[in-house]
Backbone as a chain_set.jsonl record, in Angstrom:
{"seq": "XXXXXXXXXXXXXXXXXXXXXXXXXXXXXXXXXXXXXXXXXXXXXXXXXXXXXXXXXXXXXXXXXXXXXXXXXXXXXXXXXXXX", "coords": {"N": [[94.512, 71.043, 231.237], [93.618, 69.879, 229.116], [96.056, 70.655, 227.825], [97.521, 68.919, 228.552], [97.264, 66.579, 227.67], [96.643, 67.031, 225.647], [99.797, 66.936, 224.897], [100.47, 64.104, 226.156], [98.589, 63.102, 223.955], [100.45, 63.837, 221.166], [102.8, 62.669, 221.728], [102.849, 60.322, 222.165], [100.988, 59.099, 219.945], [103.755, 59.857, 218.241], [106.023, 58.382, 218.834], [104.742, 55.406, 219.737], [103.099, 55.411, 217.308], [103.453, 55.676, 214.574], [102.672, 56.593, 211.99], [99.517, 56.62, 212.342], [96.503, 56.825, 212.595], [95.467, 59.438, 213.488], [93.099, 60.475, 214.852], [92.343, 57.767, 215.805], [93.557, 57.635, 217.887], [91.983, 58.052, 220.897], [91.461, 60.18, 224.114], [90.424, 58.228, 226.061], [91.754, 55.474, 224.759], [92.426, 51.98, 225.425], [96.248, 51.717, 226.222], [97.829, 50.436, 227.309], [96.79, 47.394, 228.162], [95.089, 47.416, 225.843], [97.453, 46.513, 224.114], [99.316, 48.793, 223.075], [100.835, 49.992, 224.65], [103.827, 48.146, 225.927], [106.129, 46.827, 228.876], [108.445, 47.838, 228.111], [108.489, 50.215, 226.46], [106.093, 51.373, 228.576], [107.168, 52.428, 230.494], [109.129, 54.226, 228.954], [107.673, 56.207, 228.525], [107.229, 57.13, 230.972], [109.062, 58.065, 231.995], [108.744, 60.919, 230.279], [106.773, 61.518, 230.984], [107.037, 62.657, 233.817], [109.632, 64.038, 233.001], [108.348, 65.92, 231.469], [106.461, 67.199, 233.161], [107.435, 67.993, 235.0], [107.115, 66.033, 237.962], [107.389, 63.207, 239.791], [106.548, 59.929, 239.031], [105.13, 57.448, 240.937], [106.558, 53.954, 241.759], [104.09, 52.047, 242.565], [102.488, 53.679, 240.951], [102.73, 52.671, 238.128], [101.456, 51.652, 235.926], [98.797, 49.748, 235.332], [96.515, 51.21, 236.299], [96.51, 53.626, 236.505], [98.157, 54.33, 234.359], [96.635, 53.544, 231.727], [95.51, 54.863, 230.038], [95.585, 58.165, 227.773], [93.322, 59.362, 229.05], [93.531, 58.523, 232.218], [96.666, 58.799, 232.418], [97.239, 61.948, 232.609], [94.948, 62.822, 234.977], [96.465, 61.793, 236.704], [98.453, 63.131, 236.04], [97.583, 66.346, 236.454], [96.437, 65.76, 239.506], [99.114, 64.948, 240.819], [100.577, 68.054, 240.365], [98.46, 69.439, 241.315], [98.872, 69.192, 244.183], [101.672, 69.312, 245.021]], "CA": [[94.343, 69.8, 231.557], [93.029, 70.009, 228.172], [97.099, 70.836, 227.549], [98.244, 68.267, 229.376], [96.068, 65.732, 226.819], [97.416, 67.243, 223.588], [101.453, 66.694, 224.803], [100.714, 62.857, 225.402], [98.563, 62.21, 222.558], [101.271, 63.638, 220.863], [104.486, 61.663, 222.998], [102.427, 58.476, 222.326], [100.91, 59.282, 218.355], [105.237, 60.081, 217.885], [106.492, 57.494, 219.931], [104.994, 54.433, 219.869], [101.813, 54.682, 216.512], [104.235, 55.772, 213.763], [102.463, 56.648, 210.882], [98.838, 56.186, 213.234], [95.388, 57.296, 212.364], [96.024, 60.22, 214.802], [91.525, 60.336, 215.761], [91.833, 56.957, 216.716], [94.011, 57.647, 220.191], [91.459, 59.102, 221.686], [91.688, 59.824, 225.746], [89.795, 56.627, 226.197], [91.385, 54.44, 224.115], [93.208, 51.774, 226.239], [96.767, 52.248, 226.218], [98.489, 48.408, 228.585], [95.971, 46.6, 228.006], [95.345, 47.483, 224.372], [98.696, 46.307, 223.399], [100.04, 49.931, 222.513], [102.524, 49.792, 225.162], [104.367, 47.0, 226.382], [107.027, 47.476, 229.479], [109.482, 48.537, 228.052], [107.279, 51.667, 226.02], [105.725, 52.085, 229.827], [108.629, 52.96, 231.223], [109.52, 55.041, 228.044], [105.962, 57.182, 228.626], [106.816, 57.33, 232.422], [110.173, 59.164, 232.009], [108.285, 61.448, 229.602], [105.699, 62.185, 231.621], [108.385, 62.927, 234.547], [110.427, 64.96, 232.456], [108.114, 66.806, 230.831], [105.626, 67.901, 233.976], [108.327, 67.655, 236.829], [106.266, 65.377, 239.009], [106.958, 61.959, 240.131], [105.702, 58.567, 239.004], [105.761, 56.194, 242.155], [106.409, 52.243, 241.193], [102.755, 51.72, 242.564], [101.297, 54.274, 240.208], [103.086, 52.464, 236.856], [100.799, 50.507, 235.843], [97.496, 50.126, 234.026], [95.403, 51.42, 237.039], [97.102, 55.065, 236.187], [98.685, 54.57, 233.178], [95.866, 52.393, 230.645], [94.82, 55.67, 229.087], [94.78, 59.299, 228.514], [92.741, 59.899, 230.713], [94.182, 58.354, 233.495], [97.608, 59.375, 232.839], [96.474, 63.209, 232.542], [94.775, 63.086, 236.157], [97.35, 61.264, 237.989], [99.796, 64.371, 236.554], [97.293, 67.252, 237.626], [96.959, 65.489, 240.749], [100.544, 65.478, 241.222], [100.801, 69.234, 240.521], [98.317, 70.758, 242.662], [99.141, 68.321, 245.62], [102.856, 70.005, 244.374]], "C": [[94.274, 68.883, 230.052], [95.178, 70.064, 226.993], [97.805, 69.902, 227.266], [97.24, 66.575, 228.554], [96.898, 65.675, 225.65], [99.053, 66.935, 224.026], [100.835, 65.439, 225.193], [100.0, 62.345, 224.363], [99.337, 62.473, 221.557], [103.107, 63.075, 220.494], [103.771, 60.114, 222.411], [102.391, 58.148, 220.452], [103.093, 58.868, 217.954], [106.049, 58.877, 217.658], [105.804, 55.898, 219.977], [104.061, 54.067, 218.435], [101.784, 55.216, 215.528], [103.301, 55.859, 213.238], [99.854, 56.447, 211.098], [97.594, 56.451, 212.513], [95.789, 58.591, 213.952], [94.164, 60.498, 215.344], [91.187, 58.829, 216.497], [92.428, 56.638, 217.914], [92.786, 58.711, 220.474], [91.525, 59.0, 223.638], [91.473, 58.553, 226.5], [90.459, 54.714, 225.683], [92.782, 53.661, 225.026], [94.564, 51.406, 225.455], [98.231, 50.436, 226.833], [97.654, 47.416, 227.858], [95.195, 46.132, 226.734], [96.729, 46.932, 223.675], [99.959, 46.943, 222.503], [101.059, 49.846, 223.011], [102.577, 48.461, 226.308], [105.355, 47.49, 227.847], [107.996, 48.067, 229.606], [108.735, 50.279, 228.089], [106.954, 52.329, 227.043], [106.875, 52.955, 230.265], [109.269, 54.095, 230.531], [108.256, 56.659, 228.167], [106.362, 57.964, 230.27], [108.191, 58.788, 232.405], [110.254, 60.101, 231.486], [107.891, 62.291, 230.409], [106.871, 63.138, 232.759], [109.087, 64.23, 234.352], [109.786, 66.435, 232.035], [107.217, 67.997, 232.243], [106.218, 67.925, 235.088], [107.749, 67.21, 238.312], [107.405, 63.697, 238.24], [106.728, 61.115, 240.364], [106.357, 57.194, 239.893], [105.549, 54.529, 241.566], [105.387, 51.964, 241.671], [101.79, 52.078, 241.445], [101.998, 53.369, 239.089], [102.452, 51.461, 236.253], [99.365, 50.804, 235.46], [96.412, 50.875, 234.803], [96.159, 52.962, 237.128], [97.485, 54.968, 234.836], [98.023, 53.634, 231.716], [95.969, 53.671, 229.593], [95.621, 57.313, 228.952], [94.941, 60.265, 229.344], [93.253, 60.422, 231.784], [95.349, 59.082, 233.72], [97.393, 61.264, 233.159], [95.86, 63.725, 233.914], [95.562, 62.559, 237.01], [98.31, 62.696, 237.232], [98.975, 65.509, 236.77], [96.956, 66.84, 239.478], [97.966, 65.764, 241.499], [100.295, 66.963, 241.299], [99.739, 69.921, 241.382], [98.141, 70.055, 244.113], [100.659, 69.399, 245.644], [102.411, 71.426, 245.514]], "O": [[94.662, 67.735, 229.841], [95.388, 69.629, 225.861], [98.529, 69.749, 226.282], [96.701, 65.711, 229.246], [97.515, 64.833, 224.997], [99.614, 66.58, 222.989], [100.177, 65.27, 224.167], [100.412, 61.352, 223.763], [99.284, 61.589, 220.703], [103.991, 63.092, 219.637], [104.348, 59.028, 222.343], [103.157, 57.45, 219.787], [103.526, 57.803, 217.515], [106.588, 58.481, 216.624], [106.649, 55.088, 220.358], [104.008, 52.879, 218.116], [100.685, 55.509, 215.056], [102.477, 55.149, 213.815], [99.093, 56.225, 210.157], [97.835, 56.141, 211.347], [96.26, 58.379, 215.069], [94.132, 60.772, 216.543], [90.311, 58.587, 217.327], [92.113, 55.787, 218.746], [92.777, 59.925, 220.266], [91.615, 57.953, 224.281], [92.196, 58.015, 227.338], [90.091, 53.566, 225.93], [93.821, 54.258, 225.308], [94.468, 50.912, 224.331], [99.228, 49.845, 226.418], [98.097, 46.713, 226.951], [94.77, 45.0, 226.505], [96.804, 47.094, 222.457], [100.866, 46.48, 221.812], [102.124, 49.676, 222.419], [101.775, 48.012, 227.127], [105.339, 48.715, 227.964], [108.49, 48.658, 230.566], [108.528, 51.104, 228.978], [107.174, 53.54, 227.073], [107.128, 54.158, 230.202], [109.899, 54.92, 231.192], [108.355, 57.838, 227.828], [105.919, 59.047, 230.652], [108.142, 59.98, 232.708], [111.313, 60.714, 231.622], [108.315, 63.423, 230.646], [107.408, 64.184, 232.393], [109.172, 65.186, 235.123], [110.269, 67.563, 232.131], [107.329, 69.223, 232.276], [105.604, 67.883, 236.154], [107.862, 67.777, 239.399], [107.841, 63.318, 237.154], [106.551, 60.82, 241.546], [107.303, 56.417, 239.767], [104.523, 54.082, 241.052], [105.257, 50.904, 241.059], [100.823, 51.449, 241.015], [100.906, 52.805, 239.166], [103.011, 50.376, 236.093], [98.889, 51.929, 235.312], [95.412, 51.218, 234.172], [96.278, 53.293, 238.308], [96.913, 55.787, 234.116], [98.752, 53.155, 230.848], [96.443, 53.516, 228.468], [96.229, 57.702, 229.949], [95.633, 61.12, 229.898], [93.452, 61.538, 232.265], [95.478, 59.831, 234.688], [97.49, 61.551, 234.352], [96.093, 64.901, 234.193], [95.384, 62.852, 238.192], [98.92, 63.332, 238.091], [99.634, 66.164, 237.577], [97.231, 67.564, 240.434], [97.996, 66.489, 242.494], [99.752, 67.292, 242.353], [100.048, 70.871, 242.101], [97.341, 70.416, 244.977], [100.578, 70.34, 246.433], [103.075, 72.463, 245.497]]}, "num_chains": 1, "name": "protein.A"}
């Protein structure tokens, strides 16, 4: 799970928070409700996650309930990998 969180952390920093303090982005930082991700950047994140981790995120999973923090995203990825 640490590898998943690390990959997500790096992607979010590089794509959406360039130049920001990496330590400020934790596994619990609110991404959608905190204003880091808007609808377009959320789609970009979903596209990255699907390609990087070879999973499919269903439309009902692409919201704040599953994608609002690195921890939530990592848990979703892990559950889908375990189910496969």
